[in-house]
N, C-alpha and C positions, 0 to 999 in steps of 0.2 A: 502493501502500501503507503504513495508517495505520502511524501512526506510533505506537510503543510510549510508554507507559504512564511508564515507568522511566525516558525518554528526553525527556521530558519532550512525552507523544503527547498524545493523550485518554485516559480512561478507560472500557474496554468497561461497568466498573458506577463508576459515579463517584459515584454514595447508597450503597454495599458494593449485600448479601442484602435487607435492609429486615426484614431479620425479628430482634427484639427475646427474651432468655431473662431469667430465666424470667415466664412467660405468665404474667401470672394477671388478675381478674375480682373480679366482687364476690361471688361463692362462696367463694371465696379470705376475699375479708373479714367477709364473714359467721359461717360459718365459725370466723375467729378472733374473733373480737366474741362469739359465744356461747361458748366457751372462756372465755376471758377477763372476761367478767360475769358467767359461771358462781366466781368467784374460787376454783376450785379448778384451779391451772397443771399439778400433777405427774397422772402415773396413778391413781395411788391406792397404799393400802401394803399388803393383801391380793390373794389372788391371785382372787378377786371382781372387786374396785376396780376390776383390774387386765382383765380380761377384758373389765369394763365400758364401760373409755373409751374415745374417741379413736383412742390408741395399740391397745389388743386389737381395735377395731373392722378399725383399721388392719390388723392382722399377720396374723386367717381371713380378708381381700381379696384378698393379696398371695398369702398362703400357697395362696386356693385358685386365682387365677391360674394360678401357679406351678408345678400339682397338686405341691403338697407340702401331711404333716400340721399344719406347724403352725407362730407363724417369731415373732420375739424384734425387735424394736424394739432401739434403740440408739443411743449419741448420734452417734456415724460411725463411715464401713468399717475405719476403723485398727482400730477398738476390736472392733467384732464377726469382719475376719478374730484378732485373738489371742484371743479366746476364743474361735473353733470351733476353732483350735490348740488351743487349753486343753484343753476336753472330750473334746476328738477322743484325748487323752492328751500331748499333747507335757512335755517338759519336761528341765531344766536336763542340755544336751551333749550330746539324739537330736537324731539330723539329721532335716532338712523339706528336700524338693523343692525347689525356686521354678523360677516363666518368670525366662529372664533377657531378654526383651523383653515387656515390662508396664511402669505404676507401680511406683515405689521398693516399696511396702509390702505387694508384693506378694508380696516379698526377707526387707523390712526390720520386717515386722511378727513373725517369727521372735525376733528380736534377744531382746526384751523377756521373755519367759519362757525365754531360758538356751540354746535354741536354736542349733543350725548348719546356716547357710542351703549348701545343694546344689545347684549350679545347672545343669536342664537348660537345652538350646539351641531355637533356637521352629521350626518346618517352614518350612521356603522357599518353600511355597506359600500358607500361609494368617497367618503370621507365629504361632500360634497353638503352645501350648506343646507338640514334639518325642517324639512316643510312646515310641523308640527311644532317645533321648534323656534322654530319663524311665529309664526301664528297666536303661540302662548306669549312671544314675547313681546306684540302690539298693547300697544295703549293710547291713549285719549292725546297726547304729544307726540306722539308716532309720526312724525309725515316723511319719511322716508326708507326702503327694504336699498339693501347694497347684500348682491349674491355674489361671489367666486366661481368660475366654471375651473376649479383649481388642482391643478398640473394640470389645465388642458383638457379635462372630465367633463362632460355638460353636468352642472344639480338639475333637479329635477325642475326644467322650466314647466311641465305639464301647471303641478300644483301646485306652484306658486304661484303664475300669471295668477290662474283664479285665482289662490289668497290675495296677490297685489291689486285683482281686480273688483275683490269681493268686499274691500276695506276699504276701493281709491285710492293707495296710497300705492305714489311713485314709485318705477323699479328699476333699479341703476343698475346694468351688470355690467362684474367685473370681470374683464376677459385676457386681464395681463399675460394668462398664461398660452388662452385658446385662438390664439393666429390661427385660422382654419378649421374651424370648429363649427358643426354641423348639428343641431336637435328637428328632426323629419324634416330634413333637404332645406331646410332654408338654417343661417349661418347664426349663431349665436351672436349677443349686441344689442339683437333688432325683435326681442320678445321685453324689453323691460322701456319703458322714456326712451335714456340713455346706455350706448355697452361700450365700455372703455379701455383699450389695450395698450403696451406696455411694449416698448422698439429697443428696451436698453440692451446692453448690452451679450447676456447668456439668456435671449427671450429665442425664439423659435424664428421670430424674424425682427433684423436689427439694426439701425444707422446711429447704434453704439449710445446714443440715450435719443428720447424721444418718444412717442404717446399717441392717437388719436381719439377722442369721442366721438363714431357713429349718431344721431339721431337720423330716426322715421320720420318727420315731414321741415316741409323749409320753417313754421312759424319754429322750431324746437334750433335746427343750424344755427337761425339767426340771432336766436337768444348765445347762443353758443360763441357764433360770429359778432358780439355784440362785446362781453366780456371781454374778448382775448384779445383786441384794436383796439383796446384804449377806450372805452366807447363810444366812439364812433359810430355812424351810422350809415348805415349800405345804402342807401340815396344820397348822400347829406357830405359837404367839404370835409378834405382832410383835415381840417385847423377847424370845422364843430365836432366836439364834442356834448355828449350827452346825459350818461346812464354813469352811474358809477362802477368801475370796471380796472384791468391792469395788458398789460400787456405779455401776452402767450406767446406769440409768432414761432413757430419753427423755420431753423434759416435753409431757403432752397437747395444750398451743400446735404442735407439731410434728408430733404424730395428728394434730390439726385438717385443715393442708395439707395433710400426707400426702392424705389422704383424698376432697380437693379433685383435687389436683390427678395423683391413681391414673384416677379421670373422665377428664382431661385425657385420661391416657398411650393407656387403650384406644383415643383416638381415634389420637390422634396417631402411633400404630408402624403402621396401614396407612397413612396416609399419606403415612409414614417410606417404607415400605416402597416404592411405586408409585415415588418421587420418585427415592426408589437403582437403582432399576430403570431408567426412563426415560437418568439423567444415565447410567450405566452401562454403555449402547446409543451415544449419541452418545462416552462418549470410548472407548470400542471403535472402535467406528468412523473415530477421528482418531489412533489408535495409538499404544506411546511413552506410554500413563498408562492403566495395564493392574488392574482389579477384581477384588476375588480373586473365588474363582473360584464358578461358581452352584453349589450340592450340592443336593439334591435333602432330607434329611435335617435341613438348615431350616428347617424347619418355619413359622416365624415368626421374625422378625427384631432386638429390638432396636437399638439405638445410640450408643454412644458417639462413636468414629471413622467415617464412611466412611473406609474404605483403600485405598489407591492404591501400585501398582507401579511406580516413573519409572525408564523403560530412559535414559540418556545418549545412546544411538547412533541414539534418531530423531531427538533434539535436538542432531544437529550434535557429541554428547562433549562439551556443557554439562549441569553440574556437580549438582545436585537443590538445592544453594541458592542458587545465581545462578540457574536455571528461577524456587526460588518468590519468588523478590524481586522477577522480572519480572513475575511473573502476581499476585502481592496489590498491587503497582502499579497493573495496574490492574483494581481493587474487587475479588480476587475474596479470602475470609476462607481462608487454605491453608495446612499448618505439614507441622513433620514428626515429629508427637507428640510422644515424651518426647524424642530426637535421643541417645537412651545404650541403653546397655544397660547392666542392672541392676547388671554383675557389672563394670563398667568407673566404676563412681561411686568416688568421695574414700571415702568409708563401707566401702566393701566392700576398697579399693586397700587402706587402712588401717587396718584390722583388722587383730588379731591373733588366731588359733586356735591352738592347740597342732597340735605338726605330727602328729600322730596321724589327726589332720580331714583327712587328705589329699586331699579333692575339694572342698577348701575353702582349699587356701591362694591368696588370690584373683590376685595375682597375677600369678600361672600360671596361671591360672585360663583360657580360650581358652572362647569360643559364638560363633563364625568367623555364622551365617549373621543372628544375633541384632544381630549388633559390626555388620554391612557394612550390613546392611538402615534397623537408627537410623542410621547415620553418612552412607549414603550414596543410599538407595533409596526407604523407606518414606515416603509423601506421606499427612497425614487433612485428609482438611474435616467439621467438628465435625458434628455431628447437626440442629445450630439452622437449619444446611441445607436436610437436606431439606424443612423448613416452607415454603423459600420458592412460589413458581409458576409453573409449567414455560419462563414467559417467560425468568422470573432463572436456571434451570438453565443452558438453553437458551445466556445467556448469558454462564456457564461458561464452555461450552465451547469459547464465541468464543472466549475469550480465550486460554484451550487454541493454540487451533487457528491464534491474531496471537502468545504467547510462539515456537509452531510456527513459524511462518514470520518469524522476527525469528532466528532462532538462531544462523546467521552471525555477525550483527552482535554478536549475542551473548555469543559463542564469545572475539571478540576482542577487545569490554570486557574480557569475565575476566580476560585475560590483558596486556592496558596496564597492567589495577587491581595484578595476581599483578608485573610487572615493578618497578611503583613500589614494591612493598612491597620 
């Protein structure tokens, strides 16, 4: 039996998976140089100039790909979420329902608006926002529901949209992980009033930094446009200002890069879908590392994480962190996503909220599914791994088998380490 790499043996993947990110070529370089040499690095000041820019071209293409009415580029995904909530009507003192299992911004973006986040727990089967928990979190002060499509796997939009409509509360979809994901043949980001996306360096579509907000109609798009463009009205002069707002414009250099990277994304997504199916099949045969459930309503899947559920019983009681350490030693780039439920971060544990906000006394708030999954169960593999060839994906499965075969040895080593402490 081969010796574990963590104990000095040979790695299953001595050179890792061999995929670099981001992936770029001469088309990206030419697009950037074209804008650079033009001398017009911003997207322009008038609504017509903006539409003709690289950013404008990307907005139309990306909105069409997701079946949205329109889109508006902004500097990053955090700003996209803040802008969407503001345009959905969130004000200081309002309550915003947010997910407990995600990147911190899915919740903290409400804070600069003076709003009060109310956490909803995750679904134990999918790690997505739990519709029942969302509905239970609604109070008379609730003015917005924010959901996330965690890892790119979509939340249950059928149930969540029904809840939002029933209570007449605007829905904002945080799609930072879900570029290209579809639910019932329609892109995520179009089921709520607004959908927000991130194009940060690690995302499946990237311009280094950047984001976009998708809108379902022109009226909502104009709200976004006016706030992001210093309160200018689309029909008035450049030096006429009408609304309290900010400057949230993206540069056209980023717009150029997004257009060339977007062409690559449309080819990468089918490849990632096929790779995920292949790897999931191998892992299900091994047991103990279960992919998220197949769902016929998911008609296209974008990725940030390939999410898996770790069962310590299948590995002789080995703790997830010891499992991950052994697997990483074999050359597999694997992690635990963000590792902490958002409500447990010091940001919220130390955040003081008036007593009348009974659902937001964060030291008392418990989201048991998210808290358990982040600490003990959730395993993540980055989306770039899904661009590796099948031989490499097979080696990942081999590494899991190797760790499983040595589970007793790892458990004993972990116990010794604990005793020394």
